[in-house]
BABA-383864 format. One record per residue (C-alpha): residue in three letters; residue number from 1; x, y, z. Coordinates in nm, 4 decimals. Layout:
<pts>
ALA,NUM,X,Y,Z
...
</pts>
This chain:
<pts>
UNK,1,0.0169,-0.0502,0.0008
UNK,2,0.1105,0.3631,-0.0602
UNK,3,0.1837,0.5974,0.1185
UNK,4,-0.1484,0.8112,0.2930
UNK,5,-0.2226,1.1546,0.1524
UNK,6,-0.4087,1.3550,0.0021
UNK,7,-0.4442,1.5721,-0.3316
UNK,8,-0.2910,1.9070,-0.3783
UNK,9,0.0093,2.0116,-0.1354
UNK,10,0.3307,2.1352,-0.1488
UNK,11,0.7059,2.0716,-0.0383
UNK,12,0.8812,2.3634,0.1452
UNK,13,1.1599,2.3392,0.3007
UNK,14,1.1492,2.1836,0.5850
UNK,15,1.4646,2.3174,0.8218
UNK,16,1.3650,2.0478,1.0836
UNK,17,1.7206,1.9200,1.1180
UNK,18,1.7903,2.2432,1.2939
UNK,19,1.6138,2.1481,1.6194
UNK,20,1.5005,1.7866,1.5201
UNK,21,1.7749,1.5893,1.7465
UNK,22,1.7917,1.7980,1.9870
UNK,23,1.6139,1.6634,2.3470
UNK,24,1.3263,1.8768,2.5474
UNK,25,1.4934,2.0848,2.7954
UNK,26,1.2837,2.2740,3.0989
UNK,27,1.2839,2.6249,3.0699
UNK,28,1.2145,2.7752,3.4375
UNK,29,1.1051,3.1738,3.3771
UNK,30,1.3001,3.4475,3.5491
UNK,31,1.0650,3.7203,3.5000
UNK,32,0.6270,3.7358,3.5324
UNK,33,0.4462,3.5149,3.3955
UNK,34,0.1445,3.6501,3.1893
UNK,35,-0.1790,3.4778,3.1283
UNK,36,-0.4174,3.6463,2.8606
UNK,37,-0.7994,3.5252,2.9550
UNK,38,-0.8570,3.4338,2.6173
UNK,39,-0.5879,3.1880,2.4706
UNK,40,-0.8576,2.9199,2.3156
UNK,41,-1.1637,2.9260,2.1065
UNK,42,-1.4514,3.0107,2.2846
UNK,43,-1.5582,3.2364,2.6156
UNK,44,-1.2784,3.4089,2.7599
UNK,45,-1.1603,3.2528,3.1164
UNK,46,-1.3259,3.4553,3.4569
UNK,47,-1.0194,3.5592,3.7003
UNK,48,-1.0631,3.4263,4.0331
UNK,49,-0.7999,3.5787,4.1967
UNK,50,-0.7317,3.9274,4.2685
UNK,51,-0.4289,4.1737,4.2916
UNK,52,-0.2209,4.0474,4.5708
UNK,53,-0.3156,3.7260,4.6234
UNK,54,-0.0625,3.4704,4.6297
UNK,55,-0.0660,3.1549,4.4004
UNK,56,0.1248,2.8160,4.3284
UNK,57,0.2195,2.6223,4.0611
UNK,58,-0.0881,2.4236,3.9134
UNK,59,-0.3492,2.6652,4.1166
UNK,60,-0.6401,2.7217,3.8972
UNK,61,-0.6615,3.1238,3.8721
UNK,62,-0.9331,3.1413,3.5443
UNK,63,-1.2094,2.9057,3.5304
UNK,64,-1.4835,2.8995,3.2218
UNK,65,-1.7510,3.1629,3.1083
UNK,66,-1.9261,2.9042,2.9174
UNK,67,-1.9408,2.5589,2.7989
UNK,68,-1.6644,2.6487,2.5110
UNK,69,-1.4310,2.7715,2.7375
UNK,70,-1.1198,2.6850,2.9249
UNK,71,-0.9897,2.7085,3.2993
UNK,72,-0.6398,2.8809,3.3056
UNK,73,-0.3319,2.7892,3.5860
UNK,74,-0.0571,2.9436,3.7589
UNK,75,0.2818,2.8090,3.5981
UNK,76,0.4643,2.9832,3.8345
UNK,77,0.4210,3.0602,4.2384
UNK,78,0.4098,3.4456,4.3508
UNK,79,0.1924,3.7334,4.3878
UNK,80,-0.0898,3.8414,4.1098
UNK,81,0.0335,4.1923,4.0022
UNK,82,-0.2440,4.2991,3.8117
UNK,83,-0.5218,4.1676,3.6017
UNK,84,-0.5145,4.4268,3.2762
UNK,85,-0.5197,4.4268,2.8819
UNK,86,-0.1976,4.3139,2.7450
UNK,87,-0.0912,4.2337,2.4072
UNK,88,-0.0818,3.8537,2.2670
UNK,89,0.1281,3.6593,1.9785
UNK,90,-0.1496,3.7856,1.7581
UNK,91,-0.1160,4.1309,1.8096
UNK,92,-0.4526,4.1802,1.9975
UNK,93,-0.4598,4.3437,2.3898
UNK,94,-0.6615,4.0741,2.6183
UNK,95,-0.7307,4.1214,2.9511
UNK,96,-0.4467,3.8963,3.1568
UNK,97,-0.3536,3.8142,3.5090
UNK,98,0.0053,3.9088,3.5278
UNK,99,0.1797,3.6768,3.8157
UNK,100,0.4968,3.8402,3.9560
UNK,101,0.7417,3.5491,3.9986
UNK,102,0.8868,3.4615,4.3007
UNK,103,1.1424,3.2214,4.1355
UNK,104,1.0309,2.9447,4.4576
UNK,105,0.8115,2.7127,4.1729
UNK,106,0.5842,2.6031,4.4759
UNK,107,0.3204,2.3809,4.3585
UNK,108,0.0057,2.2747,4.4562
UNK,109,-0.0584,1.8604,4.6121
UNK,110,-0.1167,1.7236,4.2413
UNK,111,-0.1562,1.3884,4.4207
UNK,112,-0.4909,1.5374,4.5506
UNK,113,-0.6142,1.5056,4.1940
UNK,114,-0.5233,1.1168,4.1149
UNK,115,-0.8310,0.9426,4.1068
UNK,116,-0.8553,0.5471,4.0619
UNK,117,-0.9263,0.5530,3.6551
UNK,118,-1.0872,0.2330,3.6871
UNK,119,-1.3683,0.3916,3.8953
UNK,120,-1.4693,0.7004,3.6915
UNK,121,-1.7009,0.7608,3.4762
UNK,122,-1.6740,0.8567,3.1189
UNK,123,-1.8262,1.2069,3.2437
UNK,124,-1.5742,1.2142,3.5236
UNK,125,-1.3118,1.1814,3.3228
UNK,126,-1.4196,1.4755,3.0443
UNK,127,-1.5006,1.6857,3.4174
UNK,128,-1.0860,1.6468,3.4807
UNK,129,-0.9827,1.6875,3.1694
UNK,130,-1.1857,2.0527,3.1473
UNK,131,-1.0553,2.1161,3.4483
UNK,132,-0.7058,2.0746,3.3625
UNK,133,-0.7976,2.3641,3.1167
UNK,134,-0.6294,2.1534,2.8466
UNK,135,-0.7451,2.2667,2.4940
UNK,136,-0.5712,2.1974,2.1110
UNK,137,-0.2080,2.2559,2.1319
UNK,138,-0.1485,2.2765,1.7971
UNK,139,-0.3101,2.6012,1.7151
UNK,140,-0.6307,2.6056,1.7234
UNK,141,-0.7008,2.5966,2.0852
UNK,142,-1.0531,2.4285,2.0915
UNK,143,-1.1239,2.3217,2.4676
UNK,144,-1.0371,1.9097,2.4738
UNK,145,-1.3295,1.8230,2.6889
UNK,146,-1.6122,2.0039,2.4052
UNK,147,-1.3947,1.7583,2.1517
UNK,148,-1.4405,1.4999,2.3375
UNK,149,-1.8394,1.5503,2.3857
UNK,150,-1.9526,1.5045,2.0363
UNK,151,-2.3741,1.4903,2.0131
UNK,152,-2.3590,1.1780,1.8897
UNK,153,-2.1018,0.9505,2.0959
UNK,154,-2.1799,0.6123,1.9385
UNK,155,-2.0971,0.7639,1.5706
UNK,156,-1.7305,0.8104,1.6528
UNK,157,-1.5151,0.5569,1.5530
UNK,158,-1.1984,0.7388,1.5311
UNK,159,-0.9396,0.8745,1.7234
UNK,160,-0.7063,1.0385,1.5562
UNK,161,-0.3228,1.1280,1.6988
UNK,162,-0.2166,1.4147,1.4470
UNK,163,0.1669,1.3531,1.4609
UNK,164,0.2345,1.4928,1.0975
UNK,165,0.3728,1.8184,1.1913
UNK,166,0.3734,1.9468,0.8919
UNK,167,0.5202,2.2976,0.8803
UNK,168,0.8104,2.3825,0.8189
UNK,169,1.0959,2.3909,1.1142
UNK,170,0.8729,2.2876,1.4039
UNK,171,0.9989,1.9712,1.6185
UNK,172,0.8266,1.9497,1.9358
UNK,173,0.5375,1.7174,1.8463
UNK,174,0.8678,1.4985,1.7092
UNK,175,1.0259,1.5320,2.0180
UNK,176,0.7496,1.4248,2.2195
UNK,177,0.6717,1.1050,2.0076
UNK,178,1.0343,0.9935,2.0669
UNK,179,1.1016,1.1408,2.4379
UNK,180,0.7283,1.0223,2.5932
UNK,181,0.5780,0.7607,2.3949
UNK,182,0.3738,0.5754,2.6924
UNK,183,0.2421,0.8946,2.7858
UNK,184,0.1343,0.9142,2.4618
UNK,185,-0.0361,0.5833,2.3800
UNK,186,-0.1955,0.5952,2.7466
UNK,187,-0.3517,0.9409,2.6703
UNK,188,-0.4878,0.7901,2.3463
UNK,189,-0.6408,0.5210,2.5775
UNK,190,-0.7988,0.7185,2.7771
UNK,191,-0.9399,0.8990,2.5002
UNK,192,-1.0841,0.5632,2.3142
UNK,193,-1.2063,0.4195,2.6527
UNK,194,-1.4551,0.7450,2.6414
UNK,195,-1.6432,0.6138,2.3143
UNK,196,-1.7672,0.2489,2.2340
UNK,197,-1.6561,0.1436,1.9176
UNK,198,-1.3506,0.3780,1.8880
UNK,199,-1.0157,0.2790,1.7431
UNK,200,-0.6797,0.4988,1.7580
UNK,201,-0.5088,0.6229,1.5022
UNK,202,-0.1596,0.7715,1.5051
UNK,203,-0.0783,0.9492,1.1958
UNK,204,0.2647,1.0181,1.1160
UNK,205,0.4646,1.1821,0.8127
UNK,206,0.7263,0.9505,0.6553
UNK,207,0.9872,1.1797,0.7389
UNK,208,1.0045,1.0604,1.1121
UNK,209,1.0940,0.7231,1.0525
UNK,210,1.2402,0.6813,1.4453
UNK,211,0.9137,0.7917,1.5781
UNK,212,0.7583,0.5393,1.3654
UNK,213,0.9142,0.2722,1.4698
UNK,214,0.8972,0.3515,1.7946
UNK,215,0.5613,0.3855,1.8292
UNK,216,0.4731,0.0445,1.6339
UNK,217,0.6739,-0.1477,1.8375
UNK,218,0.5168,0.0071,2.1221
UNK,219,0.1202,-0.0754,1.9900
UNK,220,0.2520,-0.4280,1.8105
UNK,221,0.0292,-0.5766,2.0772
UNK,222,-0.2357,-0.3198,2.1407
UNK,223,-0.5430,-0.4040,1.8833
UNK,224,-0.7049,-0.1066,1.9632
UNK,225,-0.4350,0.1488,1.8140
UNK,226,-0.2565,0.1471,1.5051
UNK,227,0.0247,0.3792,1.3431
UNK,228,-0.0425,0.5462,1.0168
UNK,229,0.2483,0.6552,0.7615
UNK,230,0.1512,0.9257,0.5760
UNK,231,0.3236,1.1110,0.2845
UNK,232,0.5802,1.3796,0.3966
UNK,233,0.3631,1.6904,0.2235
UNK,234,0.2457,2.0413,0.3748
UNK,235,-0.0880,2.0731,0.4513
UNK,236,-0.0917,1.6815,0.5775
UNK,237,-0.1876,1.7752,0.9045
UNK,238,-0.4639,2.0104,0.8447
UNK,239,-0.7509,1.8436,1.0095
UNK,240,-0.9253,1.7948,0.6938
UNK,241,-0.6844,1.6331,0.5313
UNK,242,-0.5948,1.4438,0.7717
UNK,243,-0.9064,1.2716,0.8007
UNK,244,-0.9459,1.2015,0.4628
UNK,245,-0.5520,1.0301,0.4157
UNK,246,-0.6662,0.8329,0.7469
UNK,247,-1.0132,0.7026,0.6908
UNK,248,-1.1097,0.8086,0.3217
UNK,249,-1.4009,1.0639,0.4703
UNK,250,-1.4876,1.3716,0.3253
UNK,251,-1.5184,1.7002,0.6049
UNK,252,-1.6320,2.0077,0.4494
UNK,253,-1.6085,2.3470,0.6109
UNK,254,-2.0265,2.2643,0.7369
UNK,255,-1.8985,1.9279,0.9107
UNK,256,-1.7071,1.8998,1.2037
UNK,257,-1.4863,1.6239,1.2277
UNK,258,-1.7184,1.4253,1.4698
UNK,259,-1.9783,1.4379,1.1449
UNK,260,-1.7523,1.2332,1.0262
UNK,261,-1.7346,0.9649,1.2956
UNK,262,-1.3259,1.1315,1.3700
UNK,263,-1.1557,1.3608,1.6777
UNK,264,-0.8435,1.4759,1.6496
UNK,265,-0.5913,1.5958,1.8890
UNK,266,-0.2567,1.7169,1.8385
UNK,267,0.0385,1.5159,2.0297
UNK,268,0.1012,1.7527,2.2955
UNK,269,-0.3076,1.7539,2.3932
UNK,270,-0.3370,1.3690,2.4357
UNK,271,-0.0134,1.3688,2.6386
UNK,272,-0.1679,1.6527,2.8138
UNK,273,-0.4396,1.4709,2.8770
UNK,274,-0.2429,1.1628,3.0279
UNK,275,-0.0860,1.4205,3.3006
UNK,276,-0.4200,1.5187,3.4077
UNK,277,-0.6176,1.2189,3.4512
UNK,278,-0.2776,0.9997,3.5551
UNK,279,-0.1201,1.2303,3.7550
UNK,280,-0.3178,1.5257,3.8304
UNK,281,-0.2038,1.7847,3.6751
UNK,282,-0.3406,2.0559,3.4960
UNK,283,-0.1915,2.2280,3.1545
UNK,284,0.0993,2.4609,3.2801
UNK,285,0.3621,2.3499,3.0586
UNK,286,0.3991,2.2892,2.6772
UNK,287,0.6954,2.2448,2.4343
UNK,288,0.7978,2.5167,2.2346
UNK,289,1.0803,2.5107,1.9491
UNK,290,1.2804,2.7939,1.9027
UNK,291,1.4591,2.7770,1.5855
UNK,292,1.5398,2.9129,1.2272
UNK,293,1.8527,3.0768,1.0550
UNK,294,1.8831,3.3737,1.2980
UNK,295,1.8598,3.1899,1.6172
UNK,296,2.2044,3.0347,1.7968
UNK,297,2.1327,2.7186,1.9175
UNK,298,1.8229,2.6473,1.7466
UNK,299,1.6585,2.4011,2.0727
UNK,300,1.3151,2.2432,2.1829
UNK,301,1.2114,2.3972,2.5223
UNK,302,0.9250,2.2692,2.7856
UNK,303,0.8149,2.6297,2.8762
UNK,304,0.6000,2.7191,3.1459
UNK,305,0.2807,2.8965,2.9584
UNK,306,0.2913,3.2490,3.0510
UNK,307,0.6461,3.3245,2.9739
UNK,308,0.7603,3.5902,2.7983
UNK,309,0.8449,3.5592,2.4458
UNK,310,1.2107,3.7532,2.4631
UNK,311,1.2787,3.5418,2.7434
UNK,312,1.2248,3.2227,2.5567
UNK,313,1.4509,3.3578,2.2605
UNK,314,1.7313,3.4544,2.5476
UNK,315,1.6947,3.1138,2.6420
UNK,316,1.7989,2.9348,2.3143
UNK,317,2.1250,3.1557,2.3031
UNK,318,1.9411,3.4946,2.1693
UNK,319,2.0183,3.5966,1.7903
UNK,320,2.3087,3.5185,1.6437
UNK,321,2.5606,3.7794,1.6613
UNK,322,2.5425,4.0370,1.3885
UNK,323,2.2085,3.9391,1.2376
UNK,324,1.8831,4.1391,1.2807
UNK,325,1.5730,3.8945,1.2399
UNK,326,1.3599,3.9968,0.9121
UNK,327,1.0733,3.7958,1.1537
UNK,328,0.9855,3.6597,1.4148
UNK,329,0.6794,3.3581,1.3576
UNK,330,0.4583,3.2324,1.6725
UNK,331,0.4117,2.8916,1.5114
UNK,332,0.5119,2.7557,1.1762
UNK,333,0.6089,2.9549,0.8825
UNK,334,0.3111,2.9081,0.7272
UNK,335,0.0216,2.9813,0.9621
UNK,336,0.1962,3.1408,1.2088
UNK,337,0.1339,3.4984,1.3278
UNK,338,0.4830,3.7511,1.2624
UNK,339,0.5478,3.8964,1.6077
UNK,340,0.5038,4.2800,1.6021
UNK,341,0.6867,4.2711,1.9293
UNK,342,0.8997,3.9926,2.1708
UNK,343,0.7185,4.1145,2.4953
UNK,344,0.4189,3.8799,2.4577
UNK,345,0.3552,3.5545,2.6525
UNK,346,0.3946,3.2123,2.5353
UNK,347,0.0090,3.0711,2.5142
UNK,348,-0.1259,2.7641,2.5400
UNK,349,-0.1254,2.7449,2.1279
UNK,350,0.2657,2.8702,2.0636
UNK,351,0.3903,2.5539,1.9508
UNK,352,0.7189,2.7837,1.8111
UNK,353,0.9205,3.0952,1.7812
UNK,354,1.0593,3.0963,1.4427
UNK,355,1.3396,3.3683,1.3687
UNK,356,1.3798,3.3894,0.9999
UNK,357,1.6507,3.5709,0.8666
UNK,358,1.6097,3.8478,0.5377
UNK,359,1.7306,3.5122,0.3333
UNK,360,1.4305,3.3392,0.3973
UNK,361,1.1623,3.5629,0.3874
UNK,362,1.0152,3.5728,-0.0418
UNK,363,0.9855,3.8842,-0.1828
UNK,364,0.6093,4.0077,-0.1051
UNK,365,0.5474,4.2669,-0.3583
UNK,366,0.2596,4.1336,-0.5718
UNK,367,0.1830,4.1571,-0.9443
UNK,368,-0.0779,4.0970,-1.1812
UNK,369,-0.2569,3.7409,-1.2181
UNK,370,-0.0214,3.5456,-1.4811
UNK,371,-0.3417,3.2640,-1.4686
UNK,372,-0.0796,3.0116,-1.4475
UNK,373,-0.2943,2.7254,-1.2257
UNK,374,-0.0229,2.6927,-0.9896
UNK,375,-0.2668,2.7820,-0.7136
UNK,376,-0.5478,2.5221,-0.8032
UNK,377,-0.2777,2.2490,-0.8523
UNK,378,-0.1842,2.2508,-0.5134
UNK,379,-0.5190,2.3532,-0.2978
UNK,380,-0.5773,2.0979,-0.0813
UNK,381,-0.9814,2.1896,-0.0723
UNK,382,-1.0041,2.1823,-0.4853
UNK,383,-1.1135,2.5264,-0.5248
UNK,384,-0.9927,2.8227,-0.7287
UNK,385,-0.8060,3.0687,-0.5009
UNK,386,-0.6937,3.2627,-0.7682
UNK,387,-1.0702,3.3646,-0.8531
UNK,388,-1.2038,3.3432,-0.4986
UNK,389,-0.9300,3.6107,-0.4673
UNK,390,-1.0514,3.8740,-0.7136
UNK,391,-1.4158,3.8142,-0.6226
UNK,392,-1.2856,3.8765,-0.2354
UNK,393,-1.1233,4.2382,-0.4103
UNK,394,-1.4262,4.3272,-0.5625
UNK,395,-1.6255,4.2503,-0.2726
UNK,396,-1.8688,3.9882,-0.4635
UNK,397,-2.0079,3.7873,-0.1396
UNK,398,-2.2131,3.5852,-0.3476
UNK,399,-1.9893,3.4760,-0.6122
UNK,400,-1.7312,3.4067,-0.3262
UNK,401,-1.9743,3.1815,-0.1605
UNK,402,-2.1006,3.0395,-0.4872
UNK,403,-1.7631,2.9035,-0.5891
UNK,404,-1.6978,2.7598,-0.2569
UNK,405,-1.5018,3.0098,-0.0960
UNK,406,-1.5742,2.9014,0.2822
UNK,407,-1.4008,2.5559,0.2015
UNK,408,-1.1190,2.7650,0.2344
UNK,409,-0.8391,2.5774,0.5009
UNK,410,-0.6430,2.8657,0.4550
UNK,411,-0.3222,2.6598,0.4463
UNK,412,-0.1188,2.9197,0.1982
UNK,413,-0.0417,2.6887,-0.0380
UNK,414,-0.1839,2.8791,-0.3354
UNK,415,0.0697,3.1992,-0.2070
UNK,416,0.3424,3.0392,-0.1857
UNK,417,0.3629,2.8736,-0.5036
UNK,418,0.2290,3.2196,-0.6509
UNK,419,0.4781,3.3273,-0.9092
UNK,420,0.3144,3.7096,-0.8856
UNK,421,0.3215,3.6859,-0.5190
UNK,422,-0.0499,3.8087,-0.4597
UNK,423,-0.1359,3.7533,-0.1306
UNK,424,-0.4246,3.4825,-0.2256
UNK,425,-0.4960,3.3507,0.1334
UNK,426,-0.4804,3.6547,0.3148
UNK,427,-0.7073,3.8204,0.0628
UNK,428,-0.9392,3.4787,0.0658
UNK,429,-0.9071,3.5240,0.4814
UNK,430,-1.0534,3.7899,0.4906
UNK,431,-1.3637,3.7547,0.3139
UNK,432,-1.4027,3.4629,0.4751
UNK,433,-1.3881,3.6362,0.8649
UNK,434,-1.6149,3.8941,0.7363
UNK,435,-1.9198,3.6610,0.6650
UNK,436,-1.8690,3.4474,0.9613
UNK,437,-1.8623,3.7561,1.1979
UNK,438,-2.1453,3.9248,0.9582
UNK,439,-2.3685,3.5672,1.0237
UNK,440,-2.3231,3.5912,1.4298
UNK,441,-2.4998,3.9333,1.4082
</pts>
């Protein structure tokens, strides 16, 4: 059988060799930590601490304010310094809890949170996941307990672990698979056992042979979990493409993965579920890849959520002598967000800080479309990006919808291959966001 894949996609320079073989090392913040109340999809969390309160590592400092929301926990010990608007990686200001770091890292009693798994009902497990504040850690930040609570639970037959890590430069998921495979497998089993008919798939691209071999050996006697090998191609890890490659099922913009009988979780999310259920630890750490040609010592760091990004850059040796990065991106180069400042916190969804030199950044001066059709060839949504961008530029919402503009997953493939350097993805994404916003009015 050939490698699993989807139609379209691109093969950008991977850049993973910079940090792929660097084991994860823990980094403890020296400065204050900032916890935005909205670092997830859904309603912002509500503070349950006030200025002057002392908090411990793992203590809940903000709680959900709706069904689609997430708790937030302190990753350091110290005093609440302020509750005020602070900038986040996306560039907006968000109400945030600022904790002054006392450097002691005193923890709550995690053992007190641990319960005998054999005595727990499914709803109890989901409540633990909710209480731990676990969200999708591949970037989207959707609350994990909500994703594990579909309307029709009997229809779920696959829990897919997204181990593709198809974005160039990123290696945090790879290191997690290599260093903590048992946690990953047990976390997946916890999710599988929430459903009557579910089986598990760990989906990995073929550019990670060591992880494939390791995990296949670990699950060779497990009749509920399989390791699937996918073709190395971007955006293999996008939810719709991942589901199609591994199950042959289609998911469009009007559907949820659960409508196709699937639930997809990121590697880090699954490990966090294990740590919450088995170890009693809420989500307050994550692995962040600090990389790029501008960085002195590319690495993978286990960081405390809320740590200042400037501090993380310095923990990787800072920028190379004489090098001023053209861009610092939160996440990968295809779908990440360019930071306007390093004075922002690493939130739950920050998988990487990518520091790119001028030579790595393409000339962004756009010109007219030359009708080459490359954007159509690579589009994983099988739509026509050049046409949709033109419709968007002319404000033709009706035409945009008629030509399936909402099927765009904003992967960036079209912009990447466009010889005219048109900002296709950004133009289409802007119209999609406007349409979604107008529907909510």
